[in-house]
A tleap script that builds the chain and sets N, CA, C and O, in Angstrom:
source leaprc.protein.ff14SB
mol = sequence {
  NMET SER LYS THR PHE ASN ILE TYR CYS ASP
  GLU SER THR HIE LEU LYS ASN ASP GLY HIE
  PRO TYR MET LEU LEU GLY TYR VAL SER ILE
  ALA TYR PRO GLN ILE LYS MET ALA ARG GLU
  GLN ILE LYS ALA ILE LYS ALA LYS HIE ASN
  TYR GLU GLY GLU LEU LYS TRP THR ASN VAL
  HIE ASP ALA THR TYR PRO MET TYR ASN GLU
  LEU VAL ASP TYR PHE PHE MET THR ASP MET
  LYS PHE ARG VAL VAL ILE VAL ASP LYS SER
  GLN ILE ASP GLU THR ARG PRO GLU TYR THR
  PHE ASN ASP PHE TYR PHE ARG MET TYR TYR
  GLN LEU LEU HIE HIE LEU THR ASP MET GLU
  ASN GLU TYR ASN VAL PHE LEU CILE
}
set mol.1.N position { 1.311 -29.313 24.276 }
set mol.1.CA position { 2.641 -29.177 23.736 }
set mol.1.C position { 2.639 -28.106 22.651 }
set mol.1.O position { 1.830 -28.155 21.725 }
set mol.2.N position { 3.530 -27.158 22.768 }
set mol.2.CA position { 3.628 -26.048 21.828 }
set mol.2.C position { 4.234 -26.492 20.498 }
set mol.2.O position { 5.156 -27.307 20.467 }
set mol.3.N position { 3.717 -25.959 19.426 }
set mol.3.CA position { 4.251 -26.203 18.084 }
set mol.3.C position { 4.673 -24.868 17.489 }
set mol.3.O position { 4.207 -23.810 17.910 }
set mol.4.N position { 5.551 -24.934 16.516 }
set mol.4.CA position { 5.974 -23.734 15.791 }
set mol.4.C position { 5.495 -23.851 14.351 }
set mol.4.O position { 5.630 -24.900 13.720 }
set mol.5.N position { 4.937 -22.762 13.845 }
set mol.5.CA position { 4.448 -22.708 12.474 }
set mol.5.C position { 5.109 -21.549 11.736 }
set mol.5.O position { 5.347 -20.486 12.310 }
set mol.6.N position { 5.398 -21.766 10.473 }
set mol.6.CA position { 5.813 -20.676 9.607 }
set mol.6.C position { 4.596 -20.229 8.810 }
set mol.6.O position { 3.840 -21.049 8.288 }
set mol.7.N position { 4.423 -18.922 8.728 }
set mol.7.CA position { 3.317 -18.342 7.973 }
set mol.7.C position { 3.921 -17.444 6.902 }
set mol.7.O position { 4.604 -16.468 7.213 }
set mol.8.N position { 3.667 -17.775 5.645 }
set mol.8.CA position { 4.196 -17.021 4.517 }
set mol.8.C position { 3.058 -16.190 3.918 }
set mol.8.O position { 2.106 -16.731 3.356 }
set mol.9.N position { 3.177 -14.867 4.050 }
set mol.9.CA position { 2.128 -13.946 3.606 }
set mol.9.C position { 2.533 -13.262 2.306 }
set mol.9.O position { 3.714 -13.028 2.049 }
set mol.10.N position { 1.548 -12.953 1.507 }
set mol.10.CA position { 1.786 -12.205 0.275 }
set mol.10.C position { 0.511 -11.440 -0.053 }
set mol.10.O position { -0.574 -11.777 0.421 }
set mol.11.N position { 0.661 -10.422 -0.859 }
set mol.11.CA position { -0.496 -9.639 -1.262 }
set mol.11.C position { -0.463 -9.435 -2.771 }
set mol.11.O position { 0.573 -9.579 -3.421 }
set mol.12.N position { -1.617 -9.100 -3.297 }
set mol.12.CA position { -1.755 -8.860 -4.723 }
set mol.12.C position { -2.677 -7.668 -4.922 }
set mol.12.O position { -3.669 -7.505 -4.211 }
set mol.13.N position { -2.342 -6.861 -5.873 }
set mol.13.CA position { -3.103 -5.647 -6.230 }
set mol.13.C position { -3.487 -4.865 -4.982 }
set mol.13.O position { -4.646 -4.492 -4.800 }
set mol.14.N position { -2.517 -4.624 -4.139 }
set mol.14.CA position { -2.751 -3.989 -2.835 }
set mol.14.C position { -2.434 -2.494 -2.823 }
set mol.14.O position { -2.636 -1.829 -1.806 }
set mol.15.N position { -1.949 -1.969 -3.918 }
set mol.15.CA position { -1.629 -0.542 -3.955 }
set mol.15.C position { -2.887 0.271 -4.203 }
set mol.15.O position { -3.795 -0.158 -4.915 }
set mol.16.N position { -2.923 1.433 -3.613 }
set mol.16.CA position { -4.134 2.264 -3.629 }
set mol.16.C position { -4.622 2.579 -5.041 }
set mol.16.O position { -5.807 2.419 -5.332 }
set mol.17.N position { -3.744 3.016 -5.906 }
set mol.17.CA position { -4.145 3.455 -7.251 }
set mol.17.C position { -3.537 2.574 -8.339 }
set mol.17.O position { -2.993 3.082 -9.320 }
set mol.18.N position { -3.626 1.263 -8.169 }
set mol.18.CA position { -3.032 0.355 -9.153 }
set mol.18.C position { -3.998 -0.032 -10.270 }
set mol.18.O position { -3.644 -0.812 -11.155 }
set mol.19.N position { -5.207 0.505 -10.233 }
set mol.19.CA position { -6.172 0.226 -11.291 }
set mol.19.C position { -6.957 -1.067 -11.109 }
set mol.19.O position { -7.790 -1.408 -11.948 }
set mol.20.N position { -6.702 -1.788 -10.028 }
set mol.20.CA position { -7.424 -3.032 -9.768 }
set mol.20.C position { -8.461 -2.789 -8.668 }
set mol.20.O position { -8.168 -2.111 -7.683 }
set mol.21.N position { -9.659 -3.333 -8.826 }
set mol.21.CA position { -10.724 -3.046 -7.857 }
set mol.21.C position { -10.601 -3.804 -6.534 }
set mol.21.O position { -11.213 -3.407 -5.543 }
set mol.22.N position { -9.829 -4.878 -6.501 }
set mol.22.CA position { -9.759 -5.692 -5.290 }
set mol.22.C position { -8.322 -5.842 -4.790 }
set mol.22.O position { -7.370 -5.890 -5.568 }
set mol.23.N position { -8.205 -5.913 -3.479 }
set mol.23.CA position { -6.938 -6.179 -2.798 }
set mol.23.C position { -7.044 -7.585 -2.213 }
set mol.23.O position { -8.067 -7.949 -1.632 }
set mol.24.N position { -5.987 -8.365 -2.371 }
set mol.24.CA position { -5.958 -9.706 -1.795 }
set mol.24.C position { -4.743 -9.830 -0.888 }
set mol.24.O position { -3.626 -9.507 -1.291 }
set mol.25.N position { -4.962 -10.298 0.333 }
set mol.25.CA position { -3.890 -10.593 1.274 }
set mol.25.C position { -4.073 -12.046 1.677 }
set mol.25.O position { -5.157 -12.440 2.106 }
set mol.26.N position { -3.029 -12.841 1.545 }
set mol.26.CA position { -3.178 -14.257 1.836 }
set mol.26.C position { -1.962 -14.842 2.509 }
set mol.26.O position { -0.903 -14.217 2.566 }
set mol.27.N position { -2.127 -16.068 3.026 }
set mol.27.CA position { -1.002 -16.779 3.610 }
set mol.27.C position { -1.119 -18.270 3.338 }
set mol.27.O position { -2.188 -18.805 3.047 }
set mol.28.N position { 0.031 -18.905 3.446 }
set mol.28.CA position { 0.131 -20.359 3.542 }
set mol.28.C position { 0.877 -20.618 4.834 }
set mol.28.O position { 1.929 -20.024 5.070 }
set mol.29.N position { 0.351 -21.499 5.679 }
set mol.29.CA position { 1.036 -21.843 6.922 }
set mol.29.C position { 1.404 -23.323 6.904 }
set mol.29.O position { 0.721 -24.162 6.317 }
set mol.30.N position { 2.516 -23.595 7.576 }
set mol.30.CA position { 3.014 -24.962 7.637 }
set mol.30.C position { 3.717 -25.162 8.975 }
set mol.30.O position { 4.383 -24.254 9.473 }
set mol.31.N position { 3.569 -26.338 9.551 }
set mol.31.CA position { 4.274 -26.671 10.785 }
set mol.31.C position { 5.774 -26.694 10.494 }
set mol.31.O position { 6.213 -27.223 9.473 }
set mol.32.N position { 6.535 -26.122 11.391 }
set mol.32.CA position { 7.972 -25.960 11.173 }
set mol.32.C position { 8.684 -27.266 10.811 }
set mol.32.O position { 9.514 -27.253 9.903 }
set mol.33.N position { 8.403 -28.390 11.474 }
set mol.33.CA position { 9.111 -29.628 11.131 }
set mol.33.C position { 8.830 -30.139 9.709 }
set mol.33.O position { 9.577 -30.974 9.198 }
set mol.34.N position { 7.777 -29.653 9.075 }
set mol.34.CA position { 7.410 -30.135 7.745 }
set mol.34.C position { 7.985 -29.297 6.613 }
set mol.34.O position { 7.810 -29.642 5.444 }
set mol.35.N position { 8.667 -28.201 6.937 }
set mol.35.CA position { 9.142 -27.274 5.911 }
set mol.35.C position { 10.120 -27.943 4.950 }
set mol.35.O position { 9.977 -27.814 3.735 }
set mol.36.N position { 11.104 -28.651 5.479 }
set mol.36.CA position { 12.122 -29.269 4.626 }
set mol.36.C position { 11.487 -30.263 3.655 }
set mol.36.O position { 11.822 -30.277 2.470 }
set mol.37.N position { 10.578 -31.087 4.153 }
set mol.37.CA position { 9.919 -32.074 3.306 }
set mol.37.C position { 9.089 -31.391 2.213 }
set mol.37.O position { 9.122 -31.811 1.056 }
set mol.38.N position { 8.359 -30.358 2.572 }
set mol.38.CA position { 7.538 -29.647 1.584 }
set mol.38.C position { 8.414 -28.981 0.535 }
set mol.38.O position { 8.119 -29.045 -0.659 }
set mol.39.N position { 9.490 -28.343 0.977 }
set mol.39.CA position { 10.408 -27.684 0.041 }
set mol.39.C position { 10.985 -28.689 -0.952 }
set mol.39.O position { 11.063 -28.413 -2.149 }
set mol.40.N position { 11.387 -29.853 -0.449 }
set mol.40.CA position { 11.944 -30.892 -1.325 }
set mol.40.C position { 10.900 -31.415 -2.301 }
set mol.40.O position { 11.209 -31.652 -3.469 }
set mol.41.N position { 9.683 -31.595 -1.843 }
set mol.41.CA position { 8.619 -32.091 -2.719 }
set mol.41.C position { 8.291 -31.080 -3.808 }
set mol.41.O position { 8.097 -31.451 -4.966 }
set mol.42.N position { 8.229 -29.807 -3.442 }
set mol.42.CA position { 7.940 -28.762 -4.434 }
set mol.42.C position { 9.066 -28.678 -5.452 }
set mol.42.O position { 8.809 -28.536 -6.647 }
set mol.43.N position { 10.309 -28.763 -4.994 }
set mol.43.CA position { 11.451 -28.773 -5.924 }
set mol.43.C position { 11.373 -29.967 -6.864 }
set mol.43.O position { 11.665 -29.841 -8.054 }
set mol.44.N position { 10.981 -31.127 -6.339 }
set mol.44.CA position { 10.875 -32.330 -7.171 }
set mol.44.C position { 9.782 -32.174 -8.230 }
set mol.44.O position { 9.960 -32.589 -9.375 }
set mol.45.N position { 8.668 -31.584 -7.851 }
set mol.45.CA position { 7.582 -31.367 -8.816 }
set mol.45.C position { 8.044 -30.398 -9.908 }
set mol.45.O position { 7.797 -30.628 -11.092 }
set mol.46.N position { 8.707 -29.328 -9.511 }
set mol.46.CA position { 9.227 -28.368 -10.496 }
set mol.46.C position { 10.239 -29.037 -11.428 }
set mol.46.O position { 10.200 -28.823 -12.640 }
set mol.47.N position { 11.142 -29.845 -10.868 }
set mol.47.CA position { 12.155 -30.528 -11.686 }
set mol.47.C position { 11.503 -31.518 -12.649 }
set mol.47.O position { 11.902 -31.612 -13.810 }
set mol.48.N position { 10.518 -32.244 -12.176 }
set mol.48.CA position { 9.806 -33.215 -13.018 }
set mol.48.C position { 9.227 -32.541 -14.252 }
set mol.48.O position { 9.179 -33.138 -15.328 }
set mol.49.N position { 8.788 -31.300 -14.097 }
set mol.49.CA position { 8.161 -30.562 -15.197 }
set mol.49.C position { 9.134 -29.573 -15.860 }
set mol.49.O position { 8.725 -28.724 -16.653 }
set mol.50.N position { 10.423 -29.697 -15.525 }
set mol.50.CA position { 11.459 -28.819 -16.100 }
set mol.50.C position { 11.090 -27.348 -15.958 }
set mol.50.O position { 11.194 -26.582 -16.916 }
set mol.51.N position { 10.662 -26.958 -14.774 }
set mol.51.CA position { 10.238 -25.588 -14.510 }
set mol.51.C position { 11.225 -24.939 -13.555 }
set mol.51.O position { 11.504 -25.469 -12.480 }
set mol.52.N position { 11.753 -23.783 -13.956 }
set mol.52.CA position { 12.728 -23.081 -13.126 }
set mol.52.C position { 12.237 -21.708 -12.673 }
set mol.52.O position { 12.929 -21.037 -11.907 }
set mol.53.N position { 11.084 -21.283 -13.117 }
set mol.53.CA position { 10.599 -19.947 -12.802 }
set mol.53.C position { 9.958 -19.850 -11.427 }
set mol.53.O position { 9.831 -20.835 -10.699 }
set mol.54.N position { 9.559 -18.625 -11.100 }
set mol.54.CA position { 8.849 -18.373 -9.850 }
set mol.54.C position { 7.442 -18.947 -9.948 }
set mol.54.O position { 6.812 -18.897 -11.004 }
set mol.55.N position { 6.959 -19.489 -8.845 }
set mol.55.CA position { 5.594 -20.021 -8.817 }
set mol.55.C position { 4.634 -18.869 -8.565 }
set mol.55.O position { 4.602 -18.288 -7.480 }
set mol.56.N position { 3.858 -18.556 -9.584 }
set mol.56.CA position { 2.867 -17.474 -9.507 }
set mol.56.C position { 1.661 -17.893 -10.334 }
set mol.56.O position { 1.797 -18.560 -11.360 }
set mol.57.N position { 0.490 -17.499 -9.880 }
set mol.57.CA position { -0.708 -17.861 -10.636 }
set mol.57.C position { -0.729 -17.214 -12.008 }
set mol.57.O position { -1.366 -17.737 -12.922 }
set mol.58.N position { -0.049 -16.089 -12.172 }
set mol.58.CA position { -0.006 -15.455 -13.495 }
set mol.58.C position { 0.835 -16.265 -14.476 }
set mol.58.O position { 0.807 -15.999 -15.677 }
set mol.59.N position { 1.584 -17.254 -13.978 }
set mol.59.CA position { 2.390 -18.111 -14.850 }
set mol.59.C position { 1.656 -19.387 -15.261 }
set mol.59.O position { 2.239 -20.241 -15.928 }
set mol.60.N position { 0.402 -19.528 -14.878 }
set mol.60.CA position { -0.368 -20.715 -15.264 }
set mol.60.C position { -0.874 -20.525 -16.692 }
set mol.60.O position { -1.558 -19.550 -17.003 }
set mol.61.N position { -0.526 -21.467 -17.537 }
set mol.61.CA position { -1.042 -21.505 -18.912 }
set mol.61.C position { -0.996 -22.958 -19.365 }
set mol.61.O position { -0.648 -23.839 -18.579 }
set mol.62.N position { -1.336 -23.215 -20.597 }
set mol.62.CA position { -1.443 -24.604 -21.060 }
set mol.62.C position { -0.188 -25.428 -20.782 }
set mol.62.O position { -0.285 -26.583 -20.367 }
set mol.63.N position { 0.986 -24.845 -21.007 }
set mol.63.CA position { 2.232 -25.600 -20.835 }
set mol.63.C position { 2.561 -25.867 -19.365 }
set mol.63.O position { 3.170 -26.890 -19.054 }
set mol.64.N position { 2.173 -24.973 -18.462 }
set mol.64.CA position { 2.527 -25.142 -17.042 }
set mol.64.C position { 1.389 -25.733 -16.207 }
set mol.64.O position { 1.581 -26.065 -15.037 }
set mol.65.N position { 0.218 -25.860 -16.804 }
set mol.65.CA position { -0.936 -26.350 -16.057 }
set mol.65.C position { -0.696 -27.689 -15.360 }
set mol.65.O position { -1.049 -27.823 -14.189 }
set mol.66.N position { -0.108 -28.691 -16.034 }
set mol.66.CA position { 0.098 -29.977 -15.339 }
set mol.66.C position { 0.936 -29.848 -14.057 }
set mol.66.O position { 0.653 -30.513 -13.061 }
set mol.67.N position { 1.958 -28.997 -14.087 }
set mol.67.CA position { 2.771 -28.807 -12.897 }
set mol.67.C position { 1.969 -28.133 -11.790 }
set mol.67.O position { 2.005 -28.578 -10.642 }
set mol.68.N position { 1.244 -27.066 -12.122 }
set mol.68.CA position { 0.443 -26.375 -11.116 }
set mol.68.C position { -0.652 -27.285 -10.563 }
set mol.68.O position { -0.968 -27.223 -9.375 }
set mol.69.N position { -1.220 -28.117 -11.403 }
set mol.69.CA position { -2.233 -29.068 -10.951 }
set mol.69.C position { -1.622 -30.044 -9.937 }
set mol.69.O position { -2.243 -30.357 -8.921 }
set mol.70.N position { -0.419 -30.515 -10.214 }
set mol.70.CA position { 0.259 -31.420 -9.288 }
set mol.70.C position { 0.598 -30.707 -7.976 }
set mol.70.O position { 0.497 -31.304 -6.904 }
set mol.71.N position { 0.994 -29.444 -8.053 }
set mol.71.CA position { 1.279 -28.671 -6.838 }
set mol.71.C position { 0.026 -28.489 -5.975 }
set mol.71.O position { 0.087 -28.602 -4.750 }
set mol.72.N position { -1.093 -28.210 -6.614 }
set mol.72.CA position { -2.351 -28.055 -5.869 }
set mol.72.C position { -2.742 -29.386 -5.224 }
set mol.72.O position { -3.158 -29.417 -4.065 }
set mol.73.N position { -2.610 -30.475 -5.964 }
set mol.73.CA position { -2.897 -31.793 -5.388 }
set mol.73.C position { -2.002 -32.058 -4.182 }
set mol.73.O position { -2.467 -32.553 -3.155 }
set mol.74.N position { -0.717 -31.728 -4.308 }
set mol.74.CA position { 0.209 -31.925 -3.194 }
set mol.74.C position { -0.225 -31.095 -1.984 }
set mol.74.O position { -0.239 -31.593 -0.858 }
set mol.75.N position { -0.572 -29.848 -2.217 }
set mol.75.CA position { -0.994 -28.963 -1.128 }
set mol.75.C position { -2.139 -29.598 -0.332 }
set mol.75.O position { -2.108 -29.611 0.898 }
set mol.76.N position { -3.142 -30.121 -1.032 }
set mol.76.CA position { -4.304 -30.691 -0.350 }
set mol.76.C position { -4.022 -32.050 0.293 }
set mol.76.O position { -4.836 -32.543 1.074 }
set mol.77.N position { -2.884 -32.656 -0.025 }
set mol.77.CA position { -2.499 -33.903 0.640 }
set mol.77.C position { -1.754 -33.626 1.945 }
set mol.77.O position { -1.514 -34.549 2.723 }
set mol.78.N position { -1.390 -32.385 2.191 }
set mol.78.CA position { -0.653 -32.019 3.398 }
set mol.78.C position { -1.601 -31.349 4.390 }
set mol.78.O position { -2.795 -31.202 4.128 }
set mol.79.N position { -1.053 -30.954 5.516 }
set mol.79.CA position { -1.866 -30.193 6.469 }
set mol.79.C position { -1.519 -28.706 6.429 }
set mol.79.O position { -1.774 -27.978 7.388 }
set mol.80.N position { -0.937 -28.263 5.318 }
set mol.80.CA position { -0.728 -26.826 5.138 }
set mol.80.C position { -2.092 -26.146 5.087 }
set mol.80.O position { -3.090 -26.741 4.680 }
set mol.81.N position { -2.106 -24.892 5.509 }
set mol.81.CA position { -3.347 -24.118 5.495 }
set mol.81.C position { -3.172 -22.896 4.607 }
set mol.81.O position { -2.071 -22.367 4.452 }
set mol.82.N position { -4.280 -22.464 4.033 }
set mol.82.CA position { -4.310 -21.276 3.184 }
set mol.82.C position { -5.492 -20.427 3.609 }
set mol.82.O position { -6.562 -20.942 3.932 }
set mol.83.N position { -5.284 -19.120 3.604 }
set mol.83.CA position { -6.381 -18.188 3.888 }
set mol.83.C position { -6.118 -16.931 3.079 }
set mol.83.O position { -4.970 -16.547 2.855 }
set mol.84.N position { -7.197 -16.297 2.643 }
set mol.84.CA position { -7.074 -15.035 1.915 }
set mol.84.C position { -8.190 -14.100 2.360 }
set mol.84.O position { -9.312 -14.530 2.629 }
set mol.85.N position { -7.863 -12.819 2.433 }
set mol.85.CA position { -8.842 -11.766 2.673 }
set mol.85.C position { -8.935 -10.983 1.371 }
set mol.85.O position { -7.920 -10.532 0.840 }
set mol.86.N position { -10.138 -10.823 0.863 }
set mol.86.CA position { -10.366 -10.076 -0.380 }
set mol.86.C position { -11.145 -8.823 -0.032 }
set mol.86.O position { -12.175 -8.886 0.639 }
set mol.87.N position { -10.642 -7.676 -0.495 }
set mol.87.CA position { -11.233 -6.388 -0.143 }
set mol.87.C position { -11.607 -5.640 -1.413 }
set mol.87.O position { -10.803 -5.525 -2.337 }
set mol.88.N position { -12.826 -5.138 -1.450 }
set mol.88.CA position { -13.257 -4.236 -2.508 }
set mol.88.C position { -12.704 -2.851 -2.160 }
set mol.88.O position { -13.179 -2.202 -1.229 }
set mol.89.N position { -11.700 -2.409 -2.913 }
set mol.89.CA position { -11.020 -1.164 -2.563 }
set mol.89.C position { -11.924 0.060 -2.655 }
set mol.89.O position { -11.625 1.089 -2.050 }
set mol.90.N position { -13.017 -0.032 -3.395 }
set mol.90.CA position { -13.927 1.116 -3.485 }
set mol.90.C position { -14.674 1.338 -2.171 }
set mol.90.O position { -15.257 2.403 -1.965 }
set mol.91.N position { -14.663 0.357 -1.291 }
set mol.91.CA position { -15.362 0.462 -0.007 }
set mol.91.C position { -14.479 0.988 1.131 }
set mol.91.O position { -14.945 1.141 2.260 }
set mol.92.N position { -13.214 1.262 0.832 }
set mol.92.CA position { -12.304 1.769 1.866 }
set mol.92.C position { -12.601 3.246 2.086 }
set mol.92.O position { -12.504 4.051 1.160 }
set mol.93.N position { -12.961 3.595 3.305 }
set mol.93.CA position { -13.342 4.961 3.657 }
set mol.93.C position { -12.173 5.658 4.347 }
set mol.93.O position { -11.873 5.390 5.511 }
set mol.94.N position { -11.519 6.556 3.612 }
set mol.94.CA position { -10.392 7.297 4.174 }
set mol.94.C position { -10.807 8.682 4.678 }
set mol.94.O position { -9.945 9.503 4.990 }
set mol.95.N position { -12.101 8.951 4.760 }
set mol.95.CA position { -12.557 10.278 5.173 }
set mol.95.C position { -12.489 10.476 6.685 }
set mol.95.O position { -12.567 11.607 7.166 }
set mol.96.N position { -12.346 9.398 7.429 }
set mol.96.CA position { -12.257 9.521 8.878 }
set mol.96.C position { -10.908 10.122 9.276 }
set mol.96.O position { -9.892 9.823 8.649 }
set mol.97.N position { -10.890 10.946 10.288 }
set mol.97.CA position { -9.617 11.526 10.734 }
set mol.97.C position { -8.644 10.432 11.185 }
set mol.97.O position { -9.039 9.435 11.789 }
set mol.98.N position { -7.388 10.643 10.882 }
set mol.98.CA position { -6.310 9.742 11.292 }
set mol.98.C position { -6.527 8.301 10.825 }
set mol.98.O position { -6.178 7.361 11.539 }
set mol.99.N position { -7.092 8.126 9.654 }
set mol.99.CA position { -7.303 6.792 9.099 }
set mol.99.C position { -6.877 6.826 7.643 }
set mol.99.O position { -7.549 7.429 6.807 }
set mol.100.N position { -5.766 6.184 7.343 }
set mol.100.CA position { -5.222 6.215 5.994 }
set mol.100.C position { -5.367 4.854 5.319 }
set mol.100.O position { -5.772 3.876 5.947 }
set mol.101.N position { -5.040 4.808 4.063 }
set mol.101.CA position { -5.021 3.550 3.322 }
set mol.101.C position { -4.046 2.574 3.971 }
set mol.101.O position { -4.335 1.381 4.063 }
set mol.102.N position { -2.900 3.067 4.418 }
set mol.102.CA position { -1.924 2.199 5.088 }
set mol.102.C position { -2.478 1.623 6.382 }
set mol.102.O position { -2.239 0.456 6.695 }
set mol.103.N position { -3.224 2.440 7.144 }
set mol.103.CA position { -3.865 1.919 8.352 }
set mol.103.C position { -4.786 0.752 7.995 }
set mol.103.O position { -4.774 -0.293 8.645 }
set mol.104.N position { -5.574 0.954 6.958 }
set mol.104.CA position { -6.495 -0.097 6.517 }
set mol.104.C position { -5.737 -1.349 6.100 }
set mol.104.O position { -6.120 -2.461 6.464 }
set mol.105.N position { -4.671 -1.171 5.343 }
set mol.105.CA position { -3.859 -2.288 4.860 }
set mol.105.C position { -3.386 -3.160 6.030 }
set mol.105.O position { -3.527 -4.382 5.987 }
set mol.106.N position { -2.833 -2.542 7.061 }
set mol.106.CA position { -2.327 -3.319 8.181 }
set mol.106.C position { -3.450 -3.895 9.039 }
set mol.106.O position { -3.260 -4.936 9.668 }
set mol.107.N position { -4.590 -3.260 9.081 }
set mol.107.CA position { -5.747 -3.839 9.771 }
set mol.107.C position { -6.224 -5.097 9.039 }
set mol.107.O position { -6.678 -6.055 9.665 }
set mol.108.N position { -6.117 -5.082 7.735 }
set mol.108.CA position { -6.496 -6.274 6.975 }
set mol.108.C position { -5.502 -7.405 7.222 }
set mol.108.O position { -5.894 -8.571 7.264 }
set mol.109.N position { -4.238 -7.079 7.383 }
set mol.109.CA position { -3.273 -8.125 7.750 }
set mol.109.C position { -3.620 -8.710 9.115 }
set mol.109.O position { -3.500 -9.918 9.318 }
set mol.110.N position { -4.041 -7.881 10.037 }
set mol.110.CA position { -4.480 -8.377 11.341 }
set mol.110.C position { -5.662 -9.336 11.154 }
set mol.110.O position { -5.682 -10.420 11.738 }
set mol.111.N position { -6.641 -8.940 10.343 }
set mol.111.CA position { -7.803 -9.794 10.093 }
set mol.111.C position { -7.376 -11.124 9.479 }
set mol.111.O position { -7.931 -12.175 9.800 }
set mol.112.N position { -6.398 -11.064 8.605 }
set mol.112.CA position { -5.898 -12.277 7.967 }
set mol.112.C position { -5.291 -13.226 8.997 }
set mol.112.O position { -5.568 -14.425 8.981 }
set mol.113.N position { -4.468 -12.692 9.888 }
set mol.113.CA position { -3.652 -13.534 10.758 }
set mol.113.C position { -4.293 -13.919 12.080 }
set mol.113.O position { -4.017 -15.002 12.597 }
set mol.114.N position { -5.133 -13.075 12.639 }
set mol.114.CA position { -5.583 -13.367 14.003 }
set mol.114.C position { -6.464 -14.604 14.110 }
set mol.114.O position { -6.607 -15.158 15.200 }
set mol.115.N position { -7.053 -15.046 13.016 }
set mol.115.CA position { -7.869 -16.264 13.049 }
set mol.115.C position { -7.009 -17.521 13.129 }
set mol.115.O position { -7.484 -18.581 13.537 }
set mol.116.N position { -5.765 -17.400 12.745 }
set mol.116.CA position { -4.874 -18.563 12.732 }
set mol.116.C position { -4.121 -18.733 14.042 }
set mol.116.O position { -3.847 -19.857 14.462 }
set mol.117.N position { -3.794 -17.647 14.673 }
set mol.117.CA position { -2.878 -17.702 15.802 }
set mol.117.C position { -3.601 -17.948 17.124 }
set mol.117.O position { -4.773 -17.613 17.296 }
set mol.118.N position { -2.862 -18.540 18.040 }
set mol.118.CA position { -3.333 -18.729 19.402 }
set mol.118.C position { -2.140 -18.568 20.333 }
set mol.118.O position { -1.003 -18.475 19.871 }
set mol.119.N position { -2.382 -18.536 21.611 }
set mol.119.CA position { -1.317 -18.302 22.586 }
set mol.119.C position { -0.549 -19.584 22.934 }
set mol.119.O position { 0.463 -19.524 23.632 }
set mol.120.N position { -1.014 -20.726 22.463 }
set mol.120.CA position { -0.361 -21.988 22.793 }
set mol.120.C position { 0.804 -22.316 21.868 }
set mol.120.O position { 1.686 -23.092 22.237 }
set mol.121.N position { 0.819 -21.739 20.682 }
set mol.121.CA position { 1.845 -22.062 19.692 }
set mol.121.C position { 2.714 -20.847 19.391 }
set mol.121.O position { 2.423 -19.727 19.810 }
set mol.122.N position { 3.783 -21.104 18.658 }
set mol.122.CA position { 4.669 -20.043 18.224 }
set mol.122.C position { 4.584 -19.913 16.712 }
set mol.122.O position { 4.341 -20.888 16.002 }
set mol.123.N position { 4.788 -18.684 16.229 }
set mol.123.CA position { 4.623 -18.420 14.800 }
set mol.123.C position { 5.770 -17.564 14.288 }
set mol.123.O position { 6.162 -16.578 14.912 }
set mol.124.N position { 6.290 -17.960 13.152 }
set mol.124.CA position { 7.236 -17.146 12.401 }
set mol.124.C position { 6.466 -16.610 11.209 }
set mol.124.O position { 6.039 -17.376 10.346 }
set mol.125.N position { 6.287 -15.295 11.157 }
set mol.125.CA position { 5.497 -14.690 10.095 }
set mol.125.C position { 6.437 -13.991 9.119 }
set mol.125.O position { 7.263 -13.168 9.513 }
set mol.126.N position { 6.296 -14.332 7.836 }
set mol.126.CA position { 7.120 -13.758 6.780 }
set mol.126.C position { 6.226 -13.008 5.808 }
set mol.126.O position { 5.315 -13.593 5.222 }
set mol.127.N position { 6.479 -11.722 5.635 }
set mol.127.CA position { 5.751 -10.915 4.653 }
set mol.127.C position { 6.625 -10.860 3.403 }
set mol.127.O position { 7.677 -10.221 3.400 }
set mol.128.N position { 6.180 -11.533 2.342 }
set mol.128.CA position { 6.996 -11.610 1.144 }
set mol.128.C position { 6.478 -10.712 0.044 }
set mol.128.O position { 7.061 -10.664 -1.039 }
savepdb mol mol.pdb
quit
């Protein structure tokens, strides 16, 4: 029986000359029928902690730690999946003909996603 999954992708420090040595491309995947429940639970956790901002790891500090800790606990209680590809940008070789940084970037997205997908299921992929 086929299932549908939503895959939410994001990247960090992925620009060629951003001054950061590593590029990170990651995703969180969730079965489509579970999206509403997860969204409601995350909203409830945010409301419990009176948090209205965007959820980002750069926003973790002493005051927000309890909320982020609860979110991580919730994540591991579900069957959501997480994967990240970490790239040392100094190892990217652009000297080959017809091979650019952008080519590499999208090849890394392929590496990120192809381990998750199969031909039996359907996937909605969101690049955020």
